[in-house]
VMD Tcl script that draws the C-alpha trace (Angstrom):
set ca {
  {-58.90 -27.30 -76.33}
  {-58.20 -28.04 -80.05}
  {-58.35 -31.74 -79.37}
  {-61.87 -31.17 -77.73}
  {-63.07 -29.14 -80.64}
  {-61.81 -31.81 -83.10}
  {-63.58 -34.45 -81.03}
  {-66.85 -32.38 -81.05}
  {-66.54 -31.93 -84.78}
  {-66.04 -35.70 -85.29}
  {-69.04 -36.46 -83.08}
  {-71.39 -34.03 -85.06}
  {-69.96 -34.90 -88.54}
  {-69.96 -38.64 -88.22}
  {-73.21 -39.82 -86.55}
  {-73.52 -43.62 -86.15}
  {-76.64 -45.27 -87.47}
  {-78.39 -48.04 -85.71}
  {-78.92 -51.02 -88.03}
  {-82.07 -52.16 -86.15}
  {-84.23 -49.09 -85.86}
  {-82.35 -46.54 -88.00}
  {-81.76 -43.99 -85.22}
  {-78.69 -41.84 -85.67}
  {-76.40 -41.56 -82.55}
  {-73.90 -38.73 -82.13}
  {-71.02 -40.71 -80.61}
  {-69.87 -44.25 -79.88}
  {-70.80 -44.18 -76.10}
  {-74.39 -43.13 -77.08}
  {-74.52 -45.88 -79.63}
  {-73.43 -48.53 -77.15}
  {-76.05 -47.37 -74.63}
  {-78.72 -47.38 -77.30}
  {-77.86 -50.86 -78.45}
  {-78.62 -52.23 -74.94}
  {-82.28 -51.47 -75.66}
  {-82.26 -53.92 -78.48}
  {-79.93 -56.52 -77.02}
  {-80.22 -55.94 -73.29}
  {-77.30 -57.14 -71.26}
  {-78.02 -57.08 -67.63}
  {-74.73 -56.14 -66.05}
  {-76.09 -54.95 -62.70}
  {-76.99 -57.68 -60.19}
  {-78.82 -57.33 -56.89}
  {-76.73 -58.52 -53.90}
  {-79.86 -59.46 -51.93}
  {-81.89 -61.45 -54.56}
  {-81.12 -62.83 -58.05}
  {-82.63 -59.84 -60.00}
  {-80.49 -58.22 -62.72}
  {-80.85 -54.93 -64.56}
  {-79.39 -53.16 -67.65}
  {-79.06 -49.89 -66.00}
  {-77.45 -48.83 -62.60}
  {-80.29 -46.54 -61.57}
  {-82.67 -49.39 -62.09}
  {-80.78 -51.48 -59.62}
  {-80.63 -48.58 -57.15}
  {-84.42 -48.25 -57.39}
  {-84.86 -51.95 -56.86}
  {-82.72 -52.01 -53.82}
  {-85.23 -49.69 -52.12}
  {-87.75 -52.50 -52.18}
  {-85.34 -54.47 -49.79}
  {-84.41 -51.52 -47.60}
  {-87.96 -49.99 -47.50}
  {-86.63 -46.50 -48.33}
  {-89.13 -44.31 -50.10}
  {-87.25 -41.28 -51.60}
  {-90.10 -39.53 -53.28}
  {-92.53 -37.79 -50.98}
  {-95.79 -36.08 -51.75}
  {-95.90 -32.36 -51.00}
  {-99.65 -32.44 -50.37}
  {-99.84 -35.44 -47.90}
  {-97.68 -37.80 -45.95}
  {-97.46 -40.50 -48.80}
  {-94.03 -41.53 -49.93}
  {-92.95 -43.79 -52.90}
  {-89.94 -45.76 -54.16}
  {-90.37 -44.48 -57.80}
  {-90.86 -41.07 -59.17}
  {-93.40 -42.37 -61.58}
  {-95.52 -43.76 -58.62}
  {-95.42 -40.26 -57.00}
  {-96.54 -38.62 -60.23}
  {-99.48 -41.00 -60.45}
  {-100.40 -40.38 -56.78}
  {-100.30 -36.60 -57.30}
  {-103.10 -36.85 -59.82}
  {-105.44 -37.83 -56.90}
  {-104.83 -34.34 -55.48}
  {-105.02 -32.42 -58.75}
  {-107.85 -34.45 -60.41}
  {-105.74 -34.81 -63.56}
  {-106.97 -37.62 -65.85}
  {-104.73 -37.58 -69.07}
  {-105.83 -40.80 -70.51}
  {-109.21 -40.66 -72.33}
  {-111.25 -43.40 -73.90}
  {-111.86 -42.81 -77.54}
  {-115.13 -44.73 -77.48}
  {-117.03 -43.10 -74.60}
  {-114.95 -40.17 -73.42}
  {-114.19 -41.60 -69.94}
  {-110.97 -40.28 -68.46}
  {-108.43 -41.97 -66.18}
  {-105.36 -41.04 -64.15}
  {-103.42 -44.22 -65.15}
  {-102.82 -45.69 -68.60}
  {-103.37 -49.24 -67.12}
  {-106.84 -48.21 -65.99}
  {-107.64 -46.95 -69.52}
  {-106.45 -50.35 -70.91}
  {-108.74 -52.24 -68.46}
  {-111.70 -49.94 -69.23}
  {-111.41 -50.51 -72.97}
  {-112.16 -54.19 -72.37}
  {-115.63 -53.18 -71.37}
  {-116.25 -51.97 -74.92}
  {-114.55 -54.97 -76.71}
  {-116.07 -57.51 -74.40}
  {-112.62 -59.19 -74.07}
  {-111.99 -61.25 -70.86}
  {-108.46 -62.64 -71.28}
  {-108.22 -64.02 -67.66}
  {-109.70 -67.40 -67.23}
  {-110.39 -69.41 -64.14}
  {-108.64 -72.87 -64.23}
  {-111.29 -74.33 -61.94}
  {-114.49 -73.29 -63.73}
  {-115.27 -71.67 -67.12}
  {-115.64 -68.06 -65.80}
  {-113.48 -65.42 -67.52}
  {-112.58 -61.90 -66.38}
  {-111.44 -58.59 -67.88}
  {-109.03 -57.88 -65.07}
  {-106.49 -60.22 -63.41}
  {-107.52 -58.69 -59.96}
  {-111.06 -59.83 -60.58}
  {-109.79 -63.46 -61.29}
  {-107.78 -63.42 -58.06}
  {-110.87 -62.41 -56.08}
  {-112.90 -65.00 -57.72}
  {-110.37 -67.70 -56.94}
  {-111.12 -67.33 -53.32}
  {-114.80 -68.60 -53.91}
  {-113.09 -72.03 -54.79}
  {-111.08 -72.22 -51.68}
  {-113.84 -71.16 -49.31}
  {-111.41 -68.94 -47.42}
  {-113.02 -65.87 -45.66}
  {-110.14 -64.03 -43.95}
  {-112.02 -60.76 -43.29}
  {-113.96 -61.23 -40.01}
  {-116.47 -58.78 -38.35}
  {-115.40 -57.78 -34.84}
  {-118.97 -57.24 -33.81}
  {-120.69 -60.37 -34.95}
  {-119.60 -63.71 -36.38}
  {-119.81 -62.80 -40.12}
  {-116.75 -63.50 -42.27}
  {-116.08 -62.44 -45.89}
  {-113.84 -63.42 -48.69}
  {-113.26 -59.80 -49.74}
  {-112.24 -56.74 -47.74}
  {-114.75 -54.45 -49.42}
  {-117.51 -56.89 -48.45}
  {-116.57 -56.55 -44.76}
  {-116.48 -52.73 -45.14}
  {-120.05 -52.82 -46.63}
  {-121.17 -55.20 -43.77}
  {-119.91 -52.83 -41.16}
  {-122.28 -50.12 -42.30}
  {-125.11 -52.51 -41.09}
  {-123.69 -52.10 -37.55}
  {-122.86 -48.36 -37.78}
  {-126.07 -47.47 -39.57}
  {-124.03 -45.46 -42.00}
  {-125.83 -44.55 -45.25}
  {-123.51 -42.34 -47.36}
  {-125.34 -42.46 -50.63}
  {-128.33 -40.06 -50.85}
  {-130.96 -39.81 -53.67}
  {-130.95 -36.16 -54.97}
  {-134.62 -36.45 -55.84}
  {-136.36 -37.68 -52.67}
  {-133.46 -37.67 -50.07}
  {-133.55 -41.41 -49.46}
  {-130.24 -42.71 -48.26}
  {-128.53 -46.14 -48.73}
  {-125.47 -47.92 -47.42}
  {-124.49 -49.16 -50.87}
  {-123.96 -47.22 -54.08}
  {-125.58 -50.11 -56.09}
  {-128.68 -49.72 -54.02}
  {-128.88 -46.00 -54.77}
  {-128.49 -46.65 -58.55}
  {-131.32 -49.21 -58.40}
  {-133.47 -46.82 -56.43}
  {-133.02 -43.91 -58.96}
  {-134.72 -45.93 -61.55}
  {-137.94 -45.61 -59.54}
  {-137.77 -41.85 -60.39}
  {-136.59 -42.18 -63.96}
  {-139.10 -45.08 -64.84}
  {-136.22 -46.83 -66.62}
  {-136.51 -50.69 -66.84}
  {-133.40 -51.95 -68.64}
  {-133.91 -55.59 -67.83}
  {-136.24 -57.37 -70.22}
  {-137.67 -60.87 -70.39}
  {-136.76 -63.01 -73.41}
  {-139.91 -64.97 -73.20}
  {-142.55 -62.24 -72.83}
  {-142.60 -58.44 -73.14}
  {-142.04 -57.75 -69.41}
  {-139.40 -55.30 -68.36}
  {-137.92 -54.71 -64.99}
  {-135.73 -52.01 -63.19}
  {-133.76 -54.63 -61.27}
  {-131.91 -57.79 -62.61}
  {-132.98 -59.63 -59.45}
  {-136.62 -59.00 -60.19}
  {-136.13 -60.26 -63.76}
  {-134.49 -63.44 -62.44}
  {-137.47 -64.01 -60.17}
  {-139.84 -63.40 -63.01}
  {-138.02 -66.04 -65.27}
  {-138.61 -68.59 -62.59}
  {-142.38 -68.15 -63.16}
  {-141.92 -69.23 -66.75}
  {-139.75 -72.20 -65.79}
  {-142.20 -73.21 -63.04}
  {-139.54 -73.09 -60.35}
  {-140.87 -72.68 -56.88}
  {-138.01 -72.75 -54.31}
  {-139.84 -71.21 -51.39}
  {-141.71 -73.72 -49.35}
  {-143.94 -73.14 -46.39}
  {-142.78 -74.83 -43.25}
  {-146.36 -75.06 -41.89}
  {-147.98 -76.68 -44.92}
  {-147.03 -78.12 -48.37}
  {-147.55 -74.86 -50.33}
  {-144.66 -73.72 -52.52}
  {-144.09 -70.41 -54.21}
  {-141.81 -68.99 -56.85}
  {-141.26 -65.75 -54.89}
  {-140.27 -65.05 -51.33}
  {-142.80 -62.31 -51.12}
  {-145.55 -64.78 -51.96}
  {-144.35 -67.09 -49.23}
  {-144.36 -64.17 -46.76}
  {-147.95 -63.26 -47.67}
  {-149.00 -66.89 -47.38}
  {-147.55 -67.05 -43.80}
  {-149.62 -64.12 -42.85}
  {-152.74 -66.16 -43.69}
  {-151.53 -68.72 -41.18}
  {-151.19 -66.15 -38.39}
  {-154.51 -64.45 -39.31}
  {-156.50 -67.60 -39.26}
  {-154.96 -68.83 -36.02}
  {-154.83 -65.51 -34.14}
  {-157.58 -63.59 -35.81}
  {-155.20 -60.80 -36.88}
  {-155.64 -58.91 -40.10}
  {-153.12 -59.23 -42.94}
  {-152.59 -55.41 -42.83}
  {-151.73 -55.62 -39.15}
  {-149.31 -58.48 -39.64}
  {-147.64 -56.62 -42.53}
  {-147.04 -53.62 -40.45}
  {-145.82 -55.13 -37.29}
  {-144.19 -58.46 -37.97}
  {-141.13 -59.68 -39.87}
  {-141.04 -63.11 -41.65}
  {-139.32 -65.07 -38.91}
  {-141.76 -63.66 -36.30}
  {-144.84 -64.55 -38.51}
  {-143.40 -68.09 -38.89}
  {-142.78 -68.46 -35.19}
  {-146.11 -67.06 -34.09}
  {-148.19 -69.04 -36.65}
  {-146.29 -72.27 -35.73}
  {-147.05 -71.63 -32.01}
  {-150.73 -71.01 -32.55}
  {-151.02 -74.11 -34.92}
  {-149.48 -76.35 -32.18}
  {-151.73 -74.89 -29.56}
  {-154.84 -75.49 -31.52}
  {-154.09 -79.20 -32.01}
}
mol new
graphics top color blue
foreach p $ca { graphics top sphere $p radius 0.5 }
foreach p [lrange $ca 0 end-1] q [lrange $ca 1 end] { graphics top cylinder $p $q radius 0.2 }
display resetview
C-alpha cells in the first residue's frame, strides 16, 4: 500500500510535459499514448486486408466491416451500425436534433459534414472539378453523379416502360408518372404536383415573384426555363420547325398554335376546339392526314 501511495504521489507531483503541444501528462504510460497522436505508429494490422491502426479498438471496429457485424442498434427502429458515432447520427433522425448551425443564414443540420457542404453555397466554392469538361461542383457526390453523363450509362430502368435513367432519384420521380402520385400540395389553392420543384415554381404564381431577369431588357420571369426561351428571342434562335411547312418558331407553344391553323384550315375546326381536345402529336397527325387527302 505504501508503494502504491508513493507511486500516486510521484505521478501527481511529476507531470510529464509534451514538447509538441505543451499538454501535461500525469504518468509515463499516458505520455506514451499521447505521443502516438503526434507520431502515429500503426501497431495493429488487419489479418484480412492491409489496413493498419494505432489503437486496438480501431482495428476491432474495422474488422466488423469484414464480418458484417453491427453491434450498435437503434432503440427506436431496426437499424444497426458498426460504429457508435453512426448510431448517434442516425438517432437524430428520430429526435430531430440538429446541433450544427450555419452562422450566415441560421440553417441547422444533424451532421457536421452537411454543414460544411452547406457553407459552400454561401462562399460559392466548388472544389470538385470534372476531368472531362470544365464543370465544378460543391460536393464530391454531385461530381460522381455528373460523371455518369459522360459514360452514357443508365443503370436504373423502369419495369413498366422502356425508360432508363442515370440516377436512382430520377427513376423514382419517373415512377410517379405511372402511379399518378402527387405528394406535394399547394397550401393556397390545393393544386398537387409529383415534384417538389414544380410546387416551388407554382407557388410563385400566388406570390407574384419573378426572380429571373433578362440582361438584355427589363423583362422578368418566375421560371428560369421561361427566361431561357425569352433570351432566344433576342438571339433570333428558332429551334422549333413545322413539319408541314417551312415555318420556324422560337417557342414550342408558338409551333403548337401554328399547327392548329393547319388543322383548322383543312378540317374547318376552330382553334379553341383544337386547343381543348387535341395534343400536339394529334394535331400534327390530323393536319398531315388532311393535307395529304386534299392533294
